[in-house]
C-alpha positions as CSV (number, residue, x, y, z in Angstrom):
1,M,0.0,0.0,0.0
2,N,3.0,2.4,-0.5
3,N,2.0,3.6,-3.9
4,I,-1.3,5.3,-2.9
5,F,-1.4,7.9,-5.7
6,L,-2.1,6.3,-9.1
7,C,-1.6,8.0,-12.5
8,E,-4.8,7.5,-14.6
9,M,-2.9,7.6,-17.9
10,C,-0.1,5.0,-17.4
11,K,-1.3,3.4,-14.1
12,K,2.0,4.1,-12.4
13,G,1.8,4.5,-8.6
14,F,3.4,7.1,-6.3
15,S,3.6,7.5,-2.6
16,K,3.2,11.4,-2.7
17,A,0.8,13.6,-4.5
18,K,3.6,16.1,-5.4
19,T,5.5,13.3,-7.1
20,L,2.4,12.3,-9.1
21,E,1.9,16.0,-10.2
22,D,5.5,16.3,-11.4
23,H,5.2,13.0,-13.3
24,F,2.0,14.1,-15.0
25,I,3.7,17.3,-16.3
26,S,7.0,15.7,-17.4
27,M,5.7,12.5,-18.9
28,H,2.3,13.3,-20.2
29,N,2.8,17.0,-20.9
30,K,-0.4,17.8,-19.0
31,K,-1.2,19.6,-15.7
32,L,-2.9,17.4,-13.2
33,F,-6.0,18.7,-11.4
34,Y,-8.2,17.4,-8.6
35,E,-11.9,17.6,-9.3
36,C,-14.5,17.9,-6.5
37,V,-17.2,15.3,-7.0
38,K,-19.8,17.5,-5.3
39,C,-19.4,20.8,-7.2
40,G,-17.0,20.2,-10.0
41,H,-14.4,22.6,-8.6
42,R,-10.9,21.9,-9.8
43,S,-7.8,22.4,-7.8
44,S,-4.2,22.4,-9.1
45,S,-2.8,20.6,-6.0
46,W,-3.9,18.0,-3.5
47,K,-3.4,20.4,-0.6
48,S,-5.7,23.0,-2.2
49,H,-8.2,20.3,-3.0
50,L,-8.5,19.3,0.6
51,E,-8.7,23.0,1.6
52,H,-11.6,23.4,-0.8
53,K,-13.5,20.5,0.6
54,R,-12.9,21.8,4.2
55,I,-14.2,25.3,3.4
56,S,-16.9,24.7,0.8
57,H,-18.3,21.4,2.1
58,Q,-17.2,21.4,5.8
59,E,-15.3,18.1,5.2
60,D,-12.3,17.9,7.6
61,S,-11.5,14.3,6.7
62,I,-12.5,11.4,4.7
63,N,-14.6,10.2,7.6
64,D,-17.2,12.9,6.7
65,I,-17.5,11.4,3.2
66,A,-17.8,7.9,4.7
67,D,-20.6,9.0,7.0
68,E,-22.4,10.6,4.2
69,Y,-22.0,7.5,2.1
70,E,-23.4,5.3,4.9
71,N,-26.5,7.4,5.0
72,L,-27.0,7.0,1.2
73,L,-26.8,3.3,1.4
74,Q,-30.5,3.3,2.1
75,D,-31.0,4.0,-1.7
76,S,-31.7,0.7,-3.4
77,I,-29.9,1.7,-6.6
78,I,-26.7,2.6,-4.8
79,E,-26.9,-0.6,-2.7
80,Q,-27.3,-2.7,-5.8
81,V,-24.3,-1.1,-7.5
82,L,-22.2,-1.7,-4.3
83,N,-23.3,-5.3,-4.1
84,E,-22.0,-5.7,-7.7
85,C,-18.7,-4.1,-6.5
86,E,-18.4,-6.6,-3.6
87,A,-19.2,-9.5,-6.0
88,N,-16.1,-8.5,-8.0
89,E,-14.0,-7.9,-4.9
90,G,-11.9,-11.1,-5.5
91,E,-10.9,-9.8,-9.0
92,M,-9.9,-6.4,-7.5
93,E,-7.7,-8.1,-4.9
94,N,-5.9,-10.1,-7.6
95,S,-5.1,-7.0,-9.7
96,T,-1.9,-5.2,-8.6
97,N,-2.8,-1.9,-10.4
98,Q,-6.5,-1.6,-9.9
99,F,-7.4,1.0,-7.2
100,P,-10.8,2.7,-6.8
101,Q,-10.9,6.2,-8.4
102,F,-11.5,9.4,-6.5
103,S,-11.3,12.9,-7.8
104,G,-9.1,12.1,-10.8
105,I,-6.4,10.1,-8.8
106,N,-6.3,7.2,-6.3
107,V,-6.0,8.0,-2.6
108,I,-5.7,5.1,-0.2
109,D,-5.1,5.5,3.5
110,D,-3.6,2.4,5.1
111,Q,-5.5,2.8,8.4
112,Q,-8.9,3.2,6.8
113,F,-8.5,1.1,3.7
114,D,-11.7,-1.0,3.9
115,K,-14.0,1.9,4.6
116,N,-12.5,4.2,2.1
117,T,-12.5,1.6,-0.6
118,R,-16.3,1.3,-0.3
119,V,-16.7,5.1,-0.1
120,K,-14.7,5.6,-3.3
121,D,-16.6,2.8,-5.0
122,F,-19.7,4.8,-4.5
123,L,-18.1,8.1,-5.5
124,E,-16.8,6.5,-8.7
125,V,-20.4,5.3,-9.5
126,E,-21.8,8.8,-8.7
127,E,-19.1,10.5,-10.8
128,S,-19.7,8.3,-13.8
129,I,-23.5,9.1,-13.6
130,N,-22.8,12.8,-13.3
131,E,-20.3,12.7,-16.1
132,K,-22.7,10.8,-18.4
133,L,-25.5,13.4,-17.8
134,R,-23.1,16.3,-18.2
135,K,-22.1,14.9,-21.6
136,K,-25.7,14.7,-22.7
137,I,-26.2,18.3,-21.7
138,G,-23.1,19.3,-23.5
139,K,-24.1,17.4,-26.7
140,F,-27.5,19.0,-26.5
141,L,-26.0,22.5,-26.5
142,V,-23.5,21.7,-29.2
143,D,-26.3,20.5,-31.5
144,L,-28.3,23.6,-30.7
145,K,-25.5,25.9,-31.7
146,F,-23.9,24.1,-34.6
147,E,-26.7,22.0,-36.1
148,S,-29.6,24.5,-35.4
149,K,-27.2,27.4,-35.9
150,L,-28.3,29.4,-32.8
151,T,-26.2,32.4,-31.9
152,Q,-24.2,32.4,-28.6
153,K,-26.7,34.9,-27.1
154,A,-29.6,32.5,-28.0
155,I,-27.6,29.6,-26.4
156,E,-27.2,31.6,-23.2
157,K,-30.9,32.3,-23.1
158,V,-31.6,28.6,-23.5
159,V,-29.2,27.7,-20.7
160,Y,-30.5,30.3,-18.3
161,G,-34.1,29.6,-19.1
162,F,-33.6,25.8,-18.8
163,R,-31.7,26.3,-15.5
164,D,-34.5,28.5,-14.0
165,L,-37.2,26.2,-15.3
166,I,-35.7,23.2,-13.5
167,K,-35.2,25.1,-10.3
168,E,-38.8,26.6,-10.3
169,G,-40.2,23.2,-11.3
170,I,-38.6,21.4,-8.4
171,D,-39.6,24.1,-6.0
172,I,-43.2,23.8,-7.1
173,Y,-43.2,20.0,-6.9
174,K,-41.7,20.1,-3.4
175,K,-44.3,22.5,-2.2
176,G,-47.2,20.7,-3.8
177,T,-46.3,17.2,-2.4
178,K,-45.4,15.8,1.0
179,R,-42.0,14.3,0.7
180,S,-39.4,13.1,3.3
181,N,-36.3,15.2,4.0
182,T,-34.3,12.5,2.2
183,A,-36.4,12.9,-0.9
184,N,-36.2,16.7,-0.8
185,E,-32.4,16.4,-0.5
186,K,-32.4,14.2,-3.6
187,F,-34.4,16.9,-5.4
188,D,-31.9,19.5,-4.3
189,E,-29.0,17.3,-5.5
190,I,-30.7,17.1,-9.0
191,N,-31.2,20.8,-9.0
192,N,-27.6,21.5,-8.0
193,F,-26.4,19.1,-10.6
194,F,-28.2,20.8,-13.5
195,Q,-27.4,24.3,-12.2
196,T,-23.7,23.5,-11.9
197,N,-23.4,21.8,-15.3
198,L,-25.5,24.3,-17.2
199,N,-23.4,27.1,-15.8
200,S,-20.2,25.2,-16.7
201,L,-21.3,25.0,-20.4
202,S,-23.0,28.4,-20.8
203,T,-20.3,30.4,-22.7
204,D,-18.5,29.8,-26.0
205,Y,-15.2,29.2,-24.2
206,K,-16.7,26.7,-21.8
207,L,-18.4,24.8,-24.6
208,L,-15.1,24.6,-26.6
209,K,-13.3,23.4,-23.4
210,F,-16.0,20.7,-23.0
211,L,-15.4,19.5,-26.6
212,K,-11.7,19.3,-26.2
213,E,-11.9,17.3,-22.9
214,N,-14.7,14.9,-23.9
215,T,-14.5,14.4,-27.7
216,N,-12.2,13.7,-30.6
217,Y,-12.5,17.4,-31.5
218,I,-9.6,18.6,-33.7
219,E,-8.9,22.3,-33.0
220,P,-8.0,24.5,-36.0
221,E,-4.5,25.9,-36.1
222,P,-3.6,29.5,-37.1
223,I,-1.6,30.1,-40.3
224,I,1.0,32.7,-39.4
225,T,3.5,34.0,-42.0
226,S,7.2,34.6,-41.4
227,E,6.3,38.3,-40.8
228,K,4.1,37.1,-37.9
229,E,0.9,38.0,-39.8
230,L,-2.2,35.9,-39.2
231,I,-3.7,35.0,-42.6
232,G,-6.1,32.2,-41.8
233,Y,-6.7,28.8,-40.1
234,Q,-6.1,25.2,-41.1
235,I,-7.2,21.8,-39.9
236,P,-4.2,19.3,-39.7
237,F,-4.7,16.9,-42.6
238,K,-3.2,13.8,-40.9
239,K,-5.3,14.2,-37.7
240,K,-8.4,14.6,-39.7
241,L,-7.7,11.7,-42.0
242,I,-7.2,9.4,-39.0
243,N,-10.3,10.8,-37.4
244,L,-12.4,9.8,-40.5
245,L,-10.8,6.4,-40.8
246,E,-11.7,5.6,-37.2
247,M,-15.4,6.2,-37.8
248,P,-17.4,2.9,-37.4
249,E,-18.5,3.1,-41.0
250,N,-14.9,3.0,-42.1
251,L,-13.9,-0.1,-40.1
252,N,-11.7,-2.2,-42.5
253,L,-12.5,0.3,-45.3
254,L,-9.2,-0.2,-47.1
255,D,-9.4,-3.9,-46.9
256,K,-12.9,-3.8,-48.4
257,N,-11.6,-1.4,-51.1
258,K,-8.8,-3.9,-51.9
259,K,-11.2,-6.9,-52.1
260,N,-13.7,-5.1,-54.4
261,F,-10.9,-3.8,-56.6
262,I,-9.3,-7.3,-57.1
263,E,-12.7,-8.9,-57.7
264,K,-13.4,-6.3,-60.4
265,Q,-10.1,-7.0,-62.1
266,K,-10.8,-10.7,-62.1
267,L,-14.2,-10.3,-63.8
268,N,-12.5,-8.1,-66.5
269,Q,-15.8,-6.1,-66.9
270,K,-15.2,-2.4,-67.3
271,I,-18.0,-0.5,-65.7
272,F,-17.1,3.1,-64.7
273,G,-18.7,3.6,-61.3
274,D,-15.9,5.3,-59.3
275,F,-12.5,7.0,-59.5
276,E,-10.7,3.6,-59.2
277,D,-12.3,2.4,-62.4
278,G,-10.5,5.0,-64.5
279,Y,-7.4,3.7,-66.2
280,Y,-5.0,6.3,-64.7
281,I,-6.2,5.8,-61.1
282,E,-6.3,2.0,-61.6
283,K,-2.7,2.0,-62.7
284,K,-1.6,3.9,-59.6
285,I,-3.6,1.7,-57.3
286,N,-1.9,-1.4,-58.9
287,F,1.5,0.2,-58.2
288,F,0.7,0.4,-54.5
289,L,-0.7,-3.1,-54.4
290,N,2.3,-4.6,-56.1
291,N,4.9,-2.7,-54.1
292,T,3.3,-2.4,-50.6
293,N,0.4,-4.9,-50.7
294,H,-1.7,-2.0,-49.3
295,F,-4.7,-0.4,-51.0
296,P,-3.9,3.3,-51.1
297,I,-5.9,6.2,-49.7
298,L,-7.2,8.4,-52.5
299,I,-7.4,12.1,-51.8
300,G,-9.2,14.7,-53.8
301,L,-8.4,18.4,-53.3
302,Y,-10.7,21.3,-54.0
303,Y,-10.1,25.1,-54.1
304,D,-12.5,28.0,-54.6
305,D,-12.9,31.6,-53.4
306,I,-16.2,32.8,-51.9
307,E,-17.8,36.0,-50.6
308,I,-19.2,35.8,-47.1
309,V,-21.2,39.0,-47.4
310,N,-23.5,40.2,-50.2
311,P,-21.3,40.1,-53.4
312,I,-23.0,43.2,-54.8
313,G,-23.1,45.2,-51.6
314,N,-20.7,47.8,-50.2
315,S,-18.4,45.2,-48.6
316,R,-17.8,43.3,-51.9
317,K,-14.4,41.7,-51.9
318,K,-13.7,43.1,-48.4
319,H,-14.3,39.7,-46.8
320,K,-13.5,37.5,-49.8
321,L,-11.9,34.2,-48.6
322,G,-10.0,31.3,-50.2
323,M,-11.4,27.9,-49.2
324,F,-9.4,24.7,-49.5
325,Y,-11.3,21.4,-49.0
326,W,-10.4,17.7,-49.4
327,A,-12.4,14.5,-49.8
328,L,-11.6,10.9,-49.0
329,Q,-12.3,9.2,-52.4
330,N,-12.2,5.7,-50.9
331,L,-15.7,6.2,-49.7
332,S,-18.6,4.9,-51.8
333,P,-20.0,7.3,-54.4
334,S,-23.1,7.8,-52.2
335,Q,-21.0,8.8,-49.3
336,K,-17.9,10.6,-50.5
337,Y,-19.6,13.9,-51.4
338,S,-22.0,14.2,-48.5
339,L,-21.5,17.5,-46.7
340,S,-20.1,15.6,-43.7
341,A,-17.5,13.9,-45.8
342,L,-16.1,17.1,-47.3
343,Q,-13.4,18.3,-45.0
344,L,-12.1,21.8,-44.6
345,L,-8.4,22.0,-45.1
346,A,-7.8,25.8,-44.8
347,V,-9.6,29.1,-44.9
348,C,-7.5,32.2,-45.7
349,K,-7.9,35.9,-46.5
350,F,-8.1,36.1,-50.3
351,S,-6.4,39.5,-50.6
352,V,-3.3,38.3,-48.8
353,F,-2.4,35.2,-50.8
354,K,-4.0,35.6,-54.2
355,N,-1.0,37.4,-55.7
356,N,1.6,35.6,-53.5
357,I,1.7,32.0,-54.6
358,D,4.8,31.4,-52.4
359,L,2.6,32.0,-49.4
360,V,0.3,29.2,-50.5
361,K,3.3,26.9,-51.1
362,N,5.2,27.7,-47.9
363,E,2.4,28.4,-45.4
364,I,-1.1,27.4,-46.4
365,L,-0.4,24.1,-48.2
366,S,3.0,23.2,-46.8
367,G,1.6,20.9,-44.1
368,F,-0.8,19.2,-46.5
369,T,2.0,18.7,-49.1
370,N,4.4,17.2,-46.6
371,E,1.8,14.8,-45.2
372,I,0.7,13.7,-48.6
373,N,4.3,13.0,-49.5
374,M,4.7,11.1,-46.2
375,L,1.5,9.1,-47.1
376,Q,3.0,8.0,-50.4
377,K,6.1,6.6,-48.6
378,G,4.1,5.1,-45.7
379,M,2.5,6.9,-42.8
380,D,2.5,5.4,-39.3
381,A,-0.9,5.6,-37.6
382,C,-3.1,4.1,-34.9
383,L,-6.5,2.9,-36.2
384,H,-9.0,1.1,-34.0
385,N,-6.3,0.6,-31.4
386,K,-3.9,-1.0,-33.9
387,N,-0.7,0.4,-35.2
388,V,-0.8,0.4,-39.0
389,K,1.0,1.7,-42.0
390,L,-1.1,3.9,-44.3
391,Y,-0.3,4.5,-48.0
392,G,-2.0,6.9,-50.4
393,F,-1.7,9.8,-52.9
394,L,-3.3,12.9,-54.1
395,A,-5.5,11.6,-56.9
396,V,-7.3,14.6,-58.3
397,C,-7.8,18.3,-57.9
398,L,-11.3,19.7,-58.5
399,G,-12.6,23.3,-59.0
400,D,-13.8,25.7,-61.6
401,T,-11.6,26.8,-64.5
402,P,-10.1,30.0,-63.0
403,A,-9.5,28.3,-59.6
404,Q,-7.8,25.3,-61.2
405,N,-5.7,27.5,-63.5
406,W,-4.6,29.7,-60.6
407,L,-3.7,26.8,-58.3
408,G,-2.0,25.0,-61.2
409,G,0.1,28.0,-62.2
410,F,-1.6,28.6,-65.5
411,K,-3.2,31.8,-66.8
412,E,-6.5,32.3,-65.0
413,S,-8.2,34.1,-67.9
414,V,-8.3,32.1,-71.1
415,S,-8.2,35.3,-73.1
416,N,-4.7,36.2,-71.7
417,A,-2.9,33.1,-73.1
418,N,-2.3,31.8,-76.6
419,K,-2.3,28.2,-75.3
420,Y,-5.4,28.7,-73.2
421,C,-6.2,25.0,-72.3
422,R,-4.3,23.5,-69.3
423,I,-4.8,19.9,-70.8
424,C,-3.6,20.4,-74.4
425,E,-1.6,22.7,-76.6
426,I,-4.5,24.2,-78.5
427,K,-3.9,27.9,-79.5
428,Q,-6.4,30.8,-79.8
429,I,-6.2,30.6,-83.7
430,S,-7.6,27.1,-83.5
431,R,-10.4,27.8,-81.1
432,N,-13.2,27.4,-83.6
433,T,-11.8,24.1,-84.9
434,F,-13.4,22.5,-81.8
435,I,-11.9,19.1,-82.4
436,N,-8.4,18.7,-83.9
437,E,-6.7,15.4,-83.5
438,N,-3.3,17.0,-84.4
439,I,-3.3,19.1,-81.2
440,G,-1.0,17.4,-78.7
441,L,-1.5,17.1,-75.0
442,R,0.6,18.9,-72.4
443,T,3.1,16.8,-70.5
444,L,4.6,17.4,-67.1
445,E,8.2,17.3,-68.5
446,N,7.5,20.0,-71.1
447,H,5.7,22.0,-68.4
448,K,8.7,22.0,-66.1
449,N,11.0,22.9,-69.0
450,T,8.8,25.9,-69.8
451,L,8.9,26.9,-66.1
452,E,12.7,26.8,-66.1
453,R,12.7,29.1,-69.2
454,I,10.4,31.6,-67.5
455,E,12.4,31.5,-64.2
456,N,15.8,31.8,-65.9
457,T,14.8,34.7,-68.2
458,V,16.0,38.0,-66.8
459,N,14.3,40.3,-69.3
460,S,10.7,40.9,-68.0
461,K,9.2,41.4,-71.5
462,K,10.7,38.2,-72.8
463,K,9.4,36.5,-69.6
464,D,5.9,37.8,-70.2
465,D,6.1,36.7,-73.8
466,I,6.9,33.1,-72.8
467,S,4.2,33.2,-70.2
468,I,1.5,34.5,-72.6
469,E,2.5,32.0,-75.4
470,S,2.6,29.0,-73.1
471,G,-0.3,30.0,-70.8
472,I,1.9,29.3,-67.8
473,N,2.4,31.9,-65.0
474,Y,4.4,30.3,-62.2
475,R,5.5,27.1,-60.5
476,S,2.4,25.6,-58.8
477,P,2.5,24.5,-55.2
478,L,1.1,21.2,-56.4
479,L,4.4,20.5,-58.2
480,F,5.8,19.9,-54.7
481,V,3.4,17.0,-54.3
482,D,5.3,13.9,-55.3
483,N,4.0,12.1,-58.5
484,F,1.2,14.5,-59.0
485,D,0.7,15.4,-62.7
486,I,-0.8,18.9,-62.9
487,C,-1.2,18.6,-66.7
488,K,-3.5,15.6,-66.2
489,C,-5.0,15.6,-62.7
490,L,-6.5,19.1,-62.6
491,L,-9.9,17.9,-63.9
492,Q,-12.3,19.9,-66.0
493,D,-15.5,20.6,-64.0
494,P,-18.7,19.4,-65.7
495,M,-20.8,21.7,-63.6
496,H,-19.1,25.0,-64.5
497,I,-18.4,24.0,-68.1
498,L,-21.9,22.8,-68.8
499,T,-24.5,24.4,-66.5
500,E,-22.7,27.6,-65.9
501,G,-21.0,27.9,-69.3
502,I,-22.1,26.1,-72.5
503,A,-25.8,25.8,-71.4
504,H,-26.1,29.6,-71.1
505,I,-24.6,30.1,-74.6
506,E,-26.7,27.4,-76.3
507,L,-29.9,28.4,-74.6
508,A,-29.4,32.1,-75.4
509,N,-28.6,31.3,-79.1
510,F,-31.6,29.0,-79.4
511,L,-34.0,31.5,-77.8
512,N,-32.6,34.4,-79.8
513,Q,-33.5,32.5,-83.0
514,V,-36.9,31.4,-81.9
515,I,-38.0,34.5,-80.0
516,V,-36.1,37.5,-81.5
517,K,-35.2,36.6,-85.1
518,Q,-37.9,34.1,-86.2
519,K,-40.6,35.4,-83.8
520,K,-42.0,31.9,-83.5
521,L,-42.5,32.2,-79.7
522,K,-43.2,35.1,-77.3
523,I,-41.1,35.4,-74.2
524,E,-44.3,35.7,-72.2
525,D,-45.5,32.3,-73.4
526,L,-42.1,30.8,-72.6
527,N,-42.3,32.1,-69.0
528,K,-45.8,30.8,-68.7
529,E,-44.6,27.3,-69.7
530,I,-41.7,27.5,-67.2
531,E,-44.1,28.6,-64.4
532,N,-46.9,26.1,-65.1
533,F,-44.9,23.1,-66.3
534,N,-45.5,19.9,-64.3
535,Y,-41.9,19.3,-63.1
536,F,-40.6,15.9,-61.9
537,Y,-40.4,15.8,-58.1
538,Y,-36.6,15.7,-58.3
539,D,-36.6,19.1,-60.0
540,K,-38.9,20.9,-57.6
541,S,-36.1,22.0,-55.3
542,D,-34.5,23.9,-58.2
543,L,-37.4,25.5,-60.1
544,P,-36.1,27.9,-62.9
545,N,-36.5,31.7,-62.7
546,K,-38.3,33.7,-65.4
547,I,-36.3,34.6,-68.5
548,E,-35.9,38.3,-69.5
549,N,-35.0,39.7,-72.9
550,G,-31.7,40.9,-71.4
551,N,-30.8,37.3,-70.5
552,I,-31.2,36.3,-74.1
553,L,-29.2,39.2,-75.5
554,S,-26.3,38.9,-73.0
555,G,-26.3,35.1,-72.9
556,N,-26.2,35.2,-69.1
557,F,-29.3,33.8,-67.3
558,T,-30.0,34.5,-63.6
559,Q,-30.2,30.8,-62.8
560,T,-28.1,28.7,-60.4
561,S,-26.5,25.5,-61.7
562,G,-29.4,23.5,-60.3
563,Q,-32.0,25.7,-61.9
564,M,-30.2,25.6,-65.3
565,L,-30.0,21.9,-65.1
566,T,-33.8,21.7,-64.5
567,L,-34.4,24.1,-67.4
568,L,-32.2,22.0,-69.7
569,H,-33.9,18.8,-68.7
570,N,-37.4,20.1,-69.4
571,M,-36.9,22.6,-72.3
572,P,-37.0,20.0,-75.0
573,I,-40.3,18.7,-73.7
574,F,-42.3,21.9,-74.0
575,L,-40.3,23.5,-76.7
576,G,-39.1,20.5,-78.6
577,K,-40.7,21.5,-81.9
578,Y,-38.4,24.5,-82.2
579,F,-35.1,22.5,-81.9
580,K,-33.0,22.2,-85.0
581,K,-29.7,23.5,-86.4
582,L,-30.3,27.2,-86.1
583,Y,-27.0,29.0,-85.5
584,P,-24.1,27.5,-87.5
585,D,-22.2,30.9,-87.6
586,V,-21.9,31.4,-83.8
587,L,-18.3,31.3,-82.6
588,L,-17.2,28.6,-80.3
589,T,-16.0,29.3,-76.8
590,P,-13.1,27.8,-74.8
591,K,-15.6,25.8,-72.6
592,M,-16.9,24.2,-75.8
593,H,-13.3,23.1,-76.5
594,F,-13.0,21.8,-72.9
595,L,-15.8,19.4,-73.7
596,T,-13.6,17.5,-76.0
597,H,-11.4,16.4,-73.0
598,F,-14.3,14.8,-71.2
599,P,-14.2,11.4,-72.9
600,K,-10.5,10.9,-72.0
601,Q,-11.0,12.4,-68.6
602,M,-13.8,9.9,-67.9
603,A,-11.7,7.0,-69.2
604,E,-8.8,7.9,-66.9
605,F,-10.6,9.1,-63.8
606,G,-14.0,7.5,-63.8
607,P,-17.6,8.9,-64.2
608,L,-17.9,12.7,-64.7
609,R,-20.5,13.1,-62.0
610,L,-17.7,12.5,-59.5
611,H,-15.7,15.3,-61.1
612,S,-18.4,17.9,-60.6
613,T,-18.1,20.6,-57.9
614,F,-21.8,20.6,-57.1
615,R,-21.4,19.3,-53.6
616,F,-18.4,21.5,-52.8
617,E,-20.5,24.5,-53.8
618,A,-23.2,23.2,-51.4
619,K,-20.5,23.2,-48.7
620,H,-20.0,26.9,-49.4
621,G,-23.7,27.4,-48.8
622,L,-23.4,25.7,-45.4
623,I,-20.6,28.1,-44.3
624,K,-22.4,31.2,-45.7
625,N,-25.6,30.4,-43.9
626,Y,-24.0,31.1,-40.5
627,D,-24.6,34.5,-39.0
628,Y,-21.4,36.4,-38.6
629,N,-21.7,39.4,-36.3
630,C,-18.0,40.2,-36.2
631,F,-15.6,40.0,-39.2
632,K,-12.4,40.9,-37.3
633,N,-11.1,37.4,-37.5
634,I,-13.6,35.8,-39.9
635,T,-11.3,32.9,-40.9
636,K,-11.1,31.8,-37.3
637,S,-14.9,31.9,-36.9
638,I,-15.4,29.8,-40.1
639,A,-12.7,27.2,-39.2
640,Y,-14.0,26.7,-35.6
641,R,-17.7,26.7,-36.6
642,H,-17.0,24.1,-39.3
643,E,-15.1,21.8,-36.9
644,H,-17.8,22.2,-34.3
645,W,-20.4,21.3,-36.9
646,I,-18.4,18.2,-37.9
647,I,-18.0,17.0,-34.3
648,S,-21.7,17.5,-33.7
649,R,-22.5,15.3,-36.7
650,Q,-19.9,12.6,-35.7
651,L,-21.1,11.9,-32.2
652,N,-24.3,10.7,-30.6
653,K,-25.9,11.9,-27.4
654,D,-23.4,9.9,-25.3
655,L,-20.5,11.4,-27.2
656,K,-19.8,8.1,-28.9
657,R,-19.0,7.9,-32.6
658,K,-22.0,7.4,-34.8
659,D,-22.1,4.5,-37.3
660,N,-23.9,6.7,-39.9
661,F,-21.8,9.8,-40.1
662,F,-21.4,9.7,-43.9
663,Y,-24.7,8.2,-44.7
664,A,-27.8,9.0,-42.6
665,G,-29.5,5.7,-43.6
666,D,-32.5,4.7,-45.6
667,D,-35.8,6.5,-45.2
668,F,-38.9,4.3,-45.4
669,K,-42.3,6.0,-45.4
670,N,-44.4,2.9,-44.8
671,V,-43.8,-0.7,-43.6
672,R,-44.0,-3.6,-46.0
673,E,-45.5,-1.9,-49.0
674,S,-44.3,1.7,-49.5
675,D,-45.2,4.5,-51.8
676,E,-41.6,5.9,-51.7
677,L,-38.3,5.4,-50.1
678,K,-34.9,7.0,-49.9
679,R,-31.8,4.9,-50.6
680,D,-28.2,6.1,-51.1
681,G,-29.5,9.6,-51.5
682,F,-32.0,8.8,-54.3
683,I,-35.8,8.9,-53.9
684,Y,-37.7,6.0,-55.5
685,K,-41.5,6.3,-56.1
686,K,-44.1,4.4,-58.0
687,G,-44.1,5.4,-61.6
688,V,-40.4,6.2,-61.7
689,F,-38.2,4.6,-64.4
690,V,-35.0,2.9,-63.4
691,I,-32.2,1.3,-65.4
692,L,-31.6,-2.3,-64.6
693,R,-27.9,-2.5,-64.2
694,E,-27.6,-6.3,-64.6
695,N,-27.7,-5.9,-68.3
696,F,-24.9,-3.4,-68.7
697,I,-22.4,-6.1,-69.5
698,D,-24.4,-7.2,-72.6
699,S,-24.5,-3.5,-73.7
700,V,-28.3,-3.6,-73.3
701,Q,-29.9,-1.1,-70.9
702,L,-33.2,-2.5,-69.8
703,I,-35.6,0.2,-68.6
704,G,-38.1,-0.7,-65.8
705,K,-41.0,1.3,-64.4
706,I,-41.6,0.9,-60.7
707,N,-45.1,-0.3,-60.0
708,K,-44.7,-1.3,-56.3
709,I,-42.2,-1.1,-53.5
710,F,-41.9,-3.7,-50.9
711,I,-39.7,-3.5,-47.7
712,T,-38.7,-6.2,-45.3
713,E,-36.5,-5.9,-42.2
714,S,-33.3,-6.4,-44.3
715,D,-34.2,-6.1,-48.0
716,I,-36.0,-3.9,-50.5
717,Y,-37.9,-5.2,-53.5
718,L,-39.0,-3.2,-56.6
719,L,-41.8,-4.7,-58.7
720,V,-41.0,-3.2,-62.2
721,E,-42.5,-3.4,-65.6
722,H,-40.0,-3.8,-68.4
723,Y,-39.9,-1.4,-71.3
């Protein structure tokens, strides 16, 4: 019984409290505290802890605690718990390191061992109950703030209102009923518990402290330049990657990826369903399997800049921010682009780094670049309590054309470069050729040679001439990522090229012919069709706006990408009779040329729907929807709020990891036979047409119309009529 103070972290025993405190600081890099089980007060030393108990709770010795405990033995629940402790007493005696817990450490007095052991058994039970309830209160407040997006002032009103309601409710109940003194004391204990814990979680600082102490919360880190200027915040990539891989849904994720990949290759049936089905990604995966026998982690990077305030208001560009995200591409297609799966890498002040690419390389992306390179060589990690070696690589970079060009070191504006495409060597003079098989593709080797020419040229005019001719501005930060080909892996974005580019031009040209030149249709009639058309239920969340004459003349429609997609889906139905080859003389645009790269891009990187930035744009919407009352350090506000939102989504009410973080589950409206259901993010209804995938291999796409939907406890059955 010499080692009466036990370290909770390594279970090493000490004879003095001061020795334990020194050990905690030197070995675990943490300061030890002693927590009062009655009020939650924390003391930095054992002496001050005893002093607190003497002054605040009139406890001169542990005998007072023992006497209080003996009185509480009348409670049947406590008695039952202690009986269980006594039943396991033999096991306790046989263990050399198991001592009952009290206030964060083990305290055993040789002369009172038997009595104190029973006292602390009770206090340990009481502490675990209190802690469990405190966690539920904390999770409730976190959800209110970051899921329901309440302001801190609103949270404080909820806390104080809830606190007063409990107190007043207990007072009313005590006055209205005849209860024994013991029962009233119990009510007072409940009231004190809620008052103490609600007060301890009422402020933003206290809530953040609660998250750090009780969850796997990853705190954003400031990005500070060599001149000591704060330019933004980042979330460490390695910590976040391990955090995601430890989610229950990702248990054995890489092993499952490996098994599915090998089975696909054995079948030799090429169906493009994911990134790994593209020839380029498939080749890289095989390299890791052959050389390490590990299935690699596939990472997708995304960059864009956003306006937090009204983009046409007085503060336009004042609070413009650069947003860097990443996605774990090993997840299934239905999971990888859920808002929960898209992770914030960094948020920075746009004005600071936009014209300083070295700042991006040396400060903003330096940690990410180093850890990706480490991942390619093998990164040590602990997953699900096992030490493992992780391998992976940066597979793709996603974004719109200006963002991709800027991050890749190319000319942002296609009009400022002779070779305006970052994929091939096409020149401005050949823009209207559209497809020219004689145009060669850019290569990484030629790209680096051109960069050396630019960097070694002293004359500024000659340097600009080389830059304009080649379409290359500077050395991209992504060139410092090992084995990343910026001439191939900066993918063209279907969303911006189609729904925010070509669709506007094509629709404007078509309507100009039909409405303005040929006068076959009035714009009023068109808007009436748009307004009254019976849209498919999938389209009702993105109903198109009215079209004005100015939209047709300018070729710029006031429609979001989703609205434009709805318009394009349905325009042929109610205006199909006007479609024909109407405008052969219209000049082609660069985005029309970019279309020619989609077939090869799909063959190398999988289906185009995974290359779209739709979901990343939705992530912007999540961040913009928060109310920002202060813009002094807006990057910090965004980074912290995002991570709070993530941790709120990751954990259940008991602060345990959810098993449906990436995918919320299927939504069945009825039992047995259902009118509709939601599966993998898609809604299925009676009357909806589906493609029967089983016939893809035979190059026959059988279409089926859903007539009935049946649901069992484990399966879903669709009764379809073949077409």
